[in-house]
PLY file of the C-alpha trace (Angstrom):
ply
format ascii 1.0
element vertex 278
property float x
property float y
property float z
element edge 277
property int vertex1
property int vertex2
end_header
0.00 0.00 0.00
1.25 3.46 -0.90
2.38 5.49 2.09
0.40 8.46 0.79
-2.81 6.48 1.12
-2.51 6.57 4.91
-4.64 9.17 6.64
-4.35 10.89 9.97
-6.25 9.17 12.72
-7.07 11.91 15.17
-7.10 10.76 18.79
-8.39 13.84 20.57
-8.72 12.02 23.90
-4.91 11.92 24.13
-4.54 15.68 24.14
-7.57 16.00 26.42
-5.73 13.93 29.01
-2.29 15.40 28.33
-3.01 19.12 28.69
-4.52 19.03 32.21
-1.83 16.60 33.39
0.91 18.90 32.08
-0.65 21.97 33.71
-0.99 20.21 37.07
2.56 18.82 36.87
3.98 22.28 36.18
2.13 23.62 39.24
3.26 20.81 41.56
6.86 20.68 40.37
7.32 24.46 40.45
6.02 24.67 44.01
8.18 21.72 45.06
11.35 23.28 43.62
10.87 26.85 44.81
8.85 26.29 47.99
10.81 23.51 49.67
8.92 23.93 52.96
6.39 21.73 51.19
8.65 18.81 52.11
9.47 20.00 55.64
8.42 16.65 57.13
10.79 14.64 54.94
14.27 13.49 55.91
17.16 15.26 54.17
17.71 12.27 51.86
14.04 11.99 50.90
13.88 15.79 50.50
16.66 15.64 47.90
14.80 12.87 46.08
11.55 14.84 46.03
13.25 17.95 44.67
15.23 15.91 42.14
12.02 14.32 40.91
10.34 17.74 40.68
13.24 19.08 38.59
13.10 16.09 36.26
9.31 16.39 35.95
9.36 20.10 35.14
12.30 20.29 32.75
12.23 16.85 31.16
9.00 14.89 31.59
6.57 17.76 30.98
8.09 18.81 27.61
8.23 15.19 26.40
4.67 14.53 27.52
3.36 17.67 25.83
5.20 17.19 22.52
4.43 13.48 22.31
0.81 14.11 23.31
0.35 16.58 20.46
2.01 14.23 17.97
0.12 11.18 19.26
-3.21 12.98 19.07
-2.55 13.49 15.36
-1.97 9.75 14.87
1.83 9.52 14.76
2.86 6.03 15.90
6.28 7.09 17.18
4.71 9.78 19.35
2.06 7.33 20.55
4.77 5.01 21.85
6.72 7.87 23.47
3.51 9.19 25.02
2.63 5.76 26.44
6.10 5.27 27.92
6.05 8.72 29.47
2.54 8.28 30.85
3.29 4.95 32.52
6.36 6.59 34.10
4.01 9.28 35.37
1.88 6.62 37.05
5.01 5.28 38.75
6.15 8.70 39.97
2.80 9.89 41.27
2.03 6.67 43.14
5.15 7.57 45.13
4.00 11.18 45.57
0.58 9.98 46.76
1.72 7.21 49.10
5.30 7.95 50.19
5.47 11.75 50.56
4.05 13.17 53.78
0.61 14.75 53.38
0.77 18.33 52.11
-1.52 20.86 50.40
-0.77 19.39 46.96
-2.11 15.95 47.89
-5.32 16.26 45.85
-3.39 17.46 42.80
-1.09 14.44 43.10
-4.20 12.26 43.10
-5.60 14.05 40.04
-2.38 13.56 38.08
-2.21 9.90 39.07
-5.85 9.28 38.19
-5.68 11.06 34.83
-2.47 9.18 33.94
-4.03 5.80 34.78
-7.24 6.48 32.90
-5.36 7.80 29.86
-3.58 4.43 29.59
-6.82 2.51 30.10
-8.47 4.62 27.41
-5.63 3.97 24.95
-5.57 0.21 25.38
-9.37 0.01 25.38
-9.45 1.90 22.11
-6.68 -0.21 20.59
-7.63 -3.57 22.14
-7.81 -5.25 18.73
-4.86 -3.40 17.23
-2.17 -5.54 15.62
0.85 -3.61 16.93
3.16 -6.01 15.13
1.94 -4.56 11.83
3.31 -1.17 12.89
6.86 -2.48 12.44
8.83 -3.97 9.55
10.73 -7.25 9.48
14.01 -5.57 10.43
12.79 -4.80 13.96
15.54 -5.99 16.38
13.17 -8.04 18.53
15.76 -10.33 20.14
18.23 -7.54 20.85
15.64 -5.21 22.41
13.98 -8.05 24.33
17.32 -9.26 25.69
18.24 -5.73 26.74
15.00 -5.39 28.72
15.59 -8.74 30.41
19.07 -7.59 31.45
17.71 -4.31 32.87
14.95 -6.16 34.77
17.45 -8.71 36.07
19.85 -6.03 37.31
17.12 -4.22 39.25
15.77 -7.47 40.70
19.28 -8.31 41.94
19.79 -4.77 43.27
16.53 -4.67 45.23
16.85 -8.23 46.52
20.35 -7.49 47.80
18.78 -4.75 49.94
15.48 -6.30 51.04
16.09 -10.07 51.16
18.83 -10.04 53.87
16.56 -7.90 56.06
13.68 -10.35 55.59
15.88 -13.33 56.45
17.33 -11.61 59.52
14.00 -10.21 60.70
15.17 -6.61 60.47
14.31 -3.54 58.39
16.60 -2.26 55.58
18.68 0.71 56.71
17.41 2.84 53.79
13.83 2.54 55.06
14.78 3.44 58.63
16.96 6.35 57.47
14.17 7.87 55.37
11.51 7.32 58.04
9.38 5.20 55.70
7.13 2.24 56.41
8.46 0.41 53.35
10.40 1.18 50.18
7.79 2.37 47.65
10.17 2.01 44.70
10.93 -1.61 45.50
7.24 -2.34 46.10
6.26 -0.91 42.71
9.12 -2.63 40.90
8.61 -6.07 42.45
4.82 -6.06 42.11
4.26 -4.49 38.70
6.91 -2.69 36.69
9.67 -5.32 36.58
7.20 -8.14 35.81
5.73 -5.95 33.05
9.21 -5.35 31.66
9.88 -9.10 31.61
6.51 -9.79 29.95
7.26 -7.10 27.35
10.71 -8.56 26.66
9.54 -12.17 26.28
6.54 -11.12 24.18
8.79 -9.16 21.82
11.32 -11.99 21.52
8.44 -14.33 20.64
7.10 -11.66 18.26
3.72 -11.39 19.97
1.68 -8.34 19.01
1.60 -6.84 22.52
5.37 -7.10 22.76
5.74 -4.59 19.94
3.97 -1.88 21.95
5.02 -2.87 25.48
8.76 -3.24 24.76
9.46 0.28 23.42
7.08 1.65 26.05
9.16 0.02 28.80
12.42 1.22 27.25
11.07 4.77 27.49
10.03 4.03 31.06
13.62 2.90 31.79
15.11 6.00 30.13
12.93 8.49 31.99
13.32 6.63 35.29
17.12 6.69 34.87
17.02 10.43 34.20
14.87 10.88 37.31
17.49 8.96 39.31
20.34 11.01 37.85
18.45 14.20 38.72
17.79 13.23 42.33
21.37 11.98 42.84
22.68 15.28 41.49
20.48 17.20 43.93
21.63 14.94 46.76
25.26 15.74 45.90
24.56 19.47 45.82
22.88 19.22 49.24
25.83 17.27 50.63
23.72 14.21 51.33
25.94 11.81 49.40
28.54 11.54 46.64
27.16 9.64 43.67
29.52 10.43 40.78
30.16 6.77 39.93
26.43 5.92 40.06
25.55 8.94 37.92
28.06 7.78 35.31
26.64 4.23 35.40
23.06 5.39 34.99
24.12 7.79 32.22
25.74 4.93 30.30
22.66 2.72 30.72
20.44 5.60 29.58
22.56 6.10 26.45
22.42 2.39 25.61
18.64 2.41 26.16
18.32 5.38 23.80
20.22 3.44 21.12
17.86 0.46 21.46
14.83 2.77 21.43
16.09 4.45 18.24
16.62 1.06 16.59
13.09 0.04 17.54
11.38 3.24 16.46
13.22 3.54 13.15
11.76 0.18 12.11
8.18 1.51 12.24
6.67 0.83 8.80
4.27 3.75 8.56
4.08 6.68 10.93
0.33 7.19 10.62
-2.55 4.79 11.05
-4.84 4.03 8.14
0 1
1 2
2 3
3 4
4 5
5 6
6 7
7 8
8 9
9 10
10 11
11 12
12 13
13 14
14 15
15 16
16 17
17 18
18 19
19 20
20 21
21 22
22 23
23 24
24 25
25 26
26 27
27 28
28 29
29 30
30 31
31 32
32 33
33 34
34 35
35 36
36 37
37 38
38 39
39 40
40 41
41 42
42 43
43 44
44 45
45 46
46 47
47 48
48 49
49 50
50 51
51 52
52 53
53 54
54 55
55 56
56 57
57 58
58 59
59 60
60 61
61 62
62 63
63 64
64 65
65 66
66 67
67 68
68 69
69 70
70 71
71 72
72 73
73 74
74 75
75 76
76 77
77 78
78 79
79 80
80 81
81 82
82 83
83 84
84 85
85 86
86 87
87 88
88 89
89 90
90 91
91 92
92 93
93 94
94 95
95 96
96 97
97 98
98 99
99 100
100 101
101 102
102 103
103 104
104 105
105 106
106 107
107 108
108 109
109 110
110 111
111 112
112 113
113 114
114 115
115 116
116 117
117 118
118 119
119 120
120 121
121 122
122 123
123 124
124 125
125 126
126 127
127 128
128 129
129 130
130 131
131 132
132 133
133 134
134 135
135 136
136 137
137 138
138 139
139 140
140 141
141 142
142 143
143 144
144 145
145 146
146 147
147 148
148 149
149 150
150 151
151 152
152 153
153 154
154 155
155 156
156 157
157 158
158 159
159 160
160 161
161 162
162 163
163 164
164 165
165 166
166 167
167 168
168 169
169 170
170 171
171 172
172 173
173 174
174 175
175 176
176 177
177 178
178 179
179 180
180 181
181 182
182 183
183 184
184 185
185 186
186 187
187 188
188 189
189 190
190 191
191 192
192 193
193 194
194 195
195 196
196 197
197 198
198 199
199 200
200 201
201 202
202 203
203 204
204 205
205 206
206 207
207 208
208 209
209 210
210 211
211 212
212 213
213 214
214 215
215 216
216 217
217 218
218 219
219 220
220 221
221 222
222 223
223 224
224 225
225 226
226 227
227 228
228 229
229 230
230 231
231 232
232 233
233 234
234 235
235 236
236 237
237 238
238 239
239 240
240 241
241 242
242 243
243 244
244 245
245 246
246 247
247 248
248 249
249 250
250 251
251 252
252 253
253 254
254 255
255 256
256 257
257 258
258 259
259 260
260 261
261 262
262 263
263 264
264 265
265 266
266 267
267 268
268 269
269 270
270 271
271 272
272 273
273 274
274 275
275 276
276 277
């Protein structure tokens, strides 16, 4: 079929979700960065993480979400994938804001952002429930390479979190990081163990086996990994500036992983057959 025969498929619901989320994120992140008394109940380490996340949200996530939302609403497949990956990262971040940050006057806005992000994903997959995502890509798609990369990333984080939590479970104690940050549990580990790492593994295996869902979940989870790494780099940089810790080596490691993830994402996205749906 001639590429010119493809028409724009307008998905207005995407921009209807994206615009209010972006506005609310700008409000929350700006207040968090420039009115740090918002986090007065947090420990110094958790304070640096909150501010680092706010900086990443305002200067990185918001622009990507807005640009990809506009492109996705016009039917561009590349922007749809970027939008999905950014939105699922938003769900991850705002679950932490809602459940791990001490109650403050932005609580209801956190809930709104989380709810809108969740329902935007539900709306997308409901609308595209019968979509053959495999048909979006050509035969040169590096399925095994991308799938293997995701399995490695998932495996590394599983090992990292188990090395922190499993000894404490076996010894009947609480990990030092939880005690230090005055938390009831580690929200990042809880989210990763229960949902995001399993989803990454499912996406990787599905792509390797060339299942249709793998073609949408795999690049989505690569974007999730990229944005999450940038969030981590941001919060570690803030922690260094506040004198909380020295994380140069970790920042370099996460930067390298982010670069490699960008290469795999580029290889995946460049194999999209047609940018616009029929």
